[in-house]
C-alpha positions in Angstrom: 34.4 -10.5 -12.5 31.1 -9.7 -11.4 28.5 -8.4 -14.3 27.1 -5.2 -12.6 23.5 -4.8 -12.5 20.3 -2.8 -11.6 16.8 -4.0 -10.6 14.9 -1.0 -10.4 10.9 -0.2 -10.0 12.2 3.7 -10.2 12.7 3.1 -13.8 9.3 0.7 -14.6 7.3 -1.2 -12.1 7.2 -3.8 -14.7 9.1 -4.2 -17.9 8.6 -0.9 -20.2 11.3 -0.4 -22.5 9.8 3.1 -23.5 10.3 4.1 -19.8 13.8 2.8 -19.4 15.1 3.6 -23.1 16.1 7.1 -22.2 17.8 5.9 -19.2 20.1 3.9 -20.8 23.1 5.9 -21.5 23.5 7.6 -17.7 23.1 3.6 -16.6 26.4 2.7 -18.6 27.9 5.2 -17.0 27.6 4.1 -13.9 28.7 0.5 -15.2 25.7 -1.2 -15.5 26.0 -4.3 -17.8 22.6 -5.8 -17.0 18.8 -5.3 -16.3 16.6 -7.3 -14.6 13.3 -7.8 -15.8 10.6 -8.1 -13.2 8.1 -10.7 -14.9 5.5 -10.6 -12.7 3.0 -10.7 -15.7 5.4 -12.5 -18.8 2.8 -12.2 -21.0 2.7 -8.3 -21.4 6.1 -8.6 -22.7 7.6 -8.0 -26.1 10.1 -9.9 -26.5 11.5 -9.5 -29.8 11.7 -5.8 -29.1 13.5 -6.7 -25.4 15.9 -8.9 -27.4 16.8 -5.9 -29.9 17.1 -3.7 -26.6 19.5 -5.5 -25.3 21.5 -6.0 -28.4 21.3 -2.4 -29.1 23.1 -1.6 -25.8 25.3 -4.5 -25.0 23.3 -5.0 -21.8 22.8 -8.3 -20.2 19.0 -9.9 -19.1 17.8 -11.7 -15.8 14.5 -12.6 -15.3 12.7 -12.5 -11.8 9.2 -13.0 -10.0 7.2 -14.2 -7.3 4.3 -16.3 -8.0 0.8 -14.8 -8.1 -1.3 -14.9 -4.8 -3.5 -17.5 -6.5 -1.0 -20.3 -6.7 -0.5 -22.9 -4.3 2.5 -24.9 -5.5 2.1 -27.9 -2.8 -2.0 -28.4 -3.3 -1.8 -27.6 -6.9 1.6 -27.8 -8.2 0.1 -27.9 -12.4 -0.9 -24.4 -11.9 2.2 -23.5 -11.0 4.2 -25.4 -13.4 2.2 -23.9 -15.9 2.8 -20.3 -14.9 6.4 -20.9 -14.6 6.3 -22.2 -18.1 5.2 -19.2 -19.5 7.9 -17.7 -17.9 10.8 -19.8 -18.8 9.5 -19.2 -22.3 9.7 -15.5 -22.3 13.4 -16.1 -21.1 14.3 -17.6 -24.0 12.9 -15.7 -26.6 14.7 -12.8 -25.0 17.8 -14.1 -24.0 17.9 -14.3 -19.9 20.0 -17.3 -19.0 18.0 -17.6 -15.8 14.9 -17.0 -14.0 15.0 -16.2 -10.1 13.2 -14.5 -7.2 10.3 -16.6 -5.7 10.1 -19.3 -7.9 8.5 -21.4 -5.4 5.8 -19.3 -3.4 4.4 -16.1 -3.4 5.4 -12.7 -2.2 4.2 -11.8 1.8 2.1 -15.2 1.7 3.0 -17.4 5.4 0.9 -19.7 6.8 1.5 -17.5 10.5 3.3 -20.7 11.3 6.9 -22.6 10.7 7.4 -24.4 7.6 6.2 -28.2 8.0 7.5 -31.4 6.5 4.8 -31.1 3.7 5.3 -28.2 2.5 9.0 -28.5 2.0 8.2 -31.7 0.4 5.9 -30.2 -2.1 8.0 -27.2 -2.7 10.8 -29.8 -3.9 8.3 -32.0 -6.0 7.6 -29.1 -7.4 10.9 -27.3 -8.0 12.1 -30.7 -9.8 9.3 -30.8 -12.2 10.0 -27.0 -12.4 13.8 -27.5 -13.2 13.3 -30.2 -16.0 10.8 -27.7 -17.8 13.5 -25.0 -17.5 15.9 -27.3 -18.9 14.0 -27.5 -22.4 14.3 -24.3 -22.6 17.8 -23.5 -21.8 16.9 -21.9 -18.8 18.3 -22.1 -15.5 15.7 -21.7 -12.1 17.1 -19.7 -8.6 15.3 -19.5 -5.4 15.5 -16.5 -3.8 15.9 -17.0 0.1 13.8 -14.2 1.7 12.8 -12.8 4.5 10.3 -14.1 7.6 7.7 -11.7 6.9 7.4 -12.0 3.2 7.5 -16.3 3.1 8.2 -18.8 6.1 9.8 -21.2 3.4 13.3 -20.9 2.5 15.1 -17.4 4.4 18.7 -18.3 4.7 21.1 -19.6 2.1 21.4 -22.8 4.1 18.1 -23.3 3.7 18.2 -22.9 -0.2 20.7 -24.9 -0.2 19.5 -27.9 1.3 16.6 -27.7 -1.1 18.7 -27.9 -4.0 20.7 -30.7 -2.6 17.5 -32.4 -2.3 16.2 -32.4 -5.6 19.9 -32.5 -7.8 19.1 -30.9 -10.4 22.1 -28.9 -12.0 20.0 -25.9 -13.3 18.8 -24.7 -10.2 20.7 -22.1 -8.6 20.7 -19.8 -5.5 19.5 -16.2 -5.2 20.5 -14.0 -2.2 19.9 -10.2 -1.6 21.4 -8.3 1.1 18.4 -6.7 2.2 17.1 -10.5 3.1 20.3 -11.7 4.5 20.2 -8.8 6.7 17.5 -9.8 8.6 17.8 -13.5 8.5 21.3 -14.6 8.5 23.4 -15.1 11.5 26.4 -13.0 9.4 27.3 -12.4 5.4 30.3 -14.6 5.8 27.8 -17.1 7.1 24.7 -16.9 4.7 27.3 -16.8 1.5 29.7 -19.7 2.5 26.3 -21.5 3.3 25.3 -20.8 -0.5 28.3 -20.5 -2.0 28.6 -23.9 -4.1 25.3 -23.8 -5.6 25.1 -19.4 -5.8 24.0 -17.8 -9.5 22.6 -14.1 -8.8 22.7 -11.7 -5.8 20.9 -8.7 -5.3 22.6 -5.9 -3.1 19.8 -3.8 -1.6 20.3 -0.9 1.9 18.8 -2.3 4.9 16.2 0.1 4.6 15.6 -0.4 1.0 17.4 3.1 0.5 20.3 4.6 -0.8 23.3 2.1 -0.2 25.7 3.2 1.9 23.0 5.5 4.0 21.8 2.5 6.1 22.5 0.0 8.5 24.0 -2.6 6.3 27.6 -3.6 6.6 28.7 -3.5 2.8 32.3 -4.2 4.1 31.1 -7.3 5.4 29.0 -8.4 2.8 31.1 -7.7 0.0 33.9 -9.1 1.9 31.9 -12.2 2.1 31.2 -12.8 -1.7 35.1 -11.9 -2.4 36.1 -14.6 0.0 34.0 -17.5 -2.0 34.7 -16.3 -4.9 32.0 -15.2 -6.4 32.0 -13.5 -10.0 28.3 -13.9 -10.8 25.9 -11.1 -11.3 25.6 -8.5 -8.4 22.5 -6.4 -9.6 21.3 -3.3 -7.3 17.5 -3.5 -6.5 16.1 -0.2 -6.1 12.7 0.7 -4.6 12.4 4.1 -5.0 9.3 4.2 -6.5 7.1 0.8 -6.5 4.3 -0.5 -8.6 1.0 -0.8 -5.9 0.7 -4.7 -6.5 4.7 -5.3 -5.6 4.0 -2.3 -2.5 1.7 -4.4 -1.0 3.6 -7.5 -1.3 7.0 -6.0 0.3 5.3 -3.5 2.9 6.9 -0.4 0.6 4.6 2.6 1.1 6.9 5.0 2.0 9.5 6.8 -0.3 12.7 5.1 0.5 14.7 8.3 -0.3 13.8 12.4 0.4 15.5 12.2 -3.6 14.7 9.1 -5.5 17.0 9.3 -7.7 19.8 9.0 -5.3 19.2 5.4 -4.8 21.4 5.3 -8.2 22.7 8.2 -8.5 24.6 7.7 -5.2 23.8 4.0 -4.9 25.8 2.8 -7.8 29.3 4.6 -7.6 28.8 3.4 -3.7 28.5 -0.4 -4.7 31.5 -0.1 -7.0 33.7 1.6 -4.7 32.7 -0.7 -1.8 33.1 -3.8 -3.9 36.6 -2.4 -5.2 37.9 -2.2 -1.5 36.6 -5.4 -1.0 38.5 -7.1 -3.9 35.8 -7.6 -6.1 36.2 -6.7 -9.8 32.6 -5.3 -11.5 32.8 -5.4 -15.2 
């Protein structure tokens, strides 16, 4: 059984309990059992209040981030490791077992050319050290495959799998997102199958980042691919209905993704639950 979650900038561009608390009753009615914390600024998170909030509503927490543009994990890995360690510390304090996202690079930062051996070697060395640090906090570290316009380093499930196999650390997992897969993968079946041995987290988002079911993404194929590999990890709707300015710039999200932004949640969540059920997935 997969935990059904929500990662939404409509509620809070950064983790803001005061803004998300009033929404919790309706989210629980939609079956949301997990909330993803965007940890772009770990130092701003009130960890004690966050842990208490999660316990009160009986929801799991999961954290994700993209490294700041100033960091270069290949040329200056120490700075990146220091930043990630602060995030691992917050994960441990709020009770998040994992930190996903672009833990190896910056969203929207590319070189304008194909990844090089030097870059992949550097990323692998960095992630190997990061995994060791994460282990001391009891945290797993995820690497998200993202589309070519946001990174040139890891674009497909197979790219992430090769890096994990090379590193050999048991606390690294693959984080996939249907939006990026729709752009990069040959098929959902191929992407999920390649990632299957290491897959630990899935974000679901429409092809235009809008209301699930109102775009071009093949949801039957996506959920069938998850069911075929026996995936039972978290499945989280990533809502981009209202986006923080910093995130909008990195992910090119300037225009509204829906005429009624609330539809992303109010229409999208029930649609996803139904599509998952039809494919044979059980969402807890």
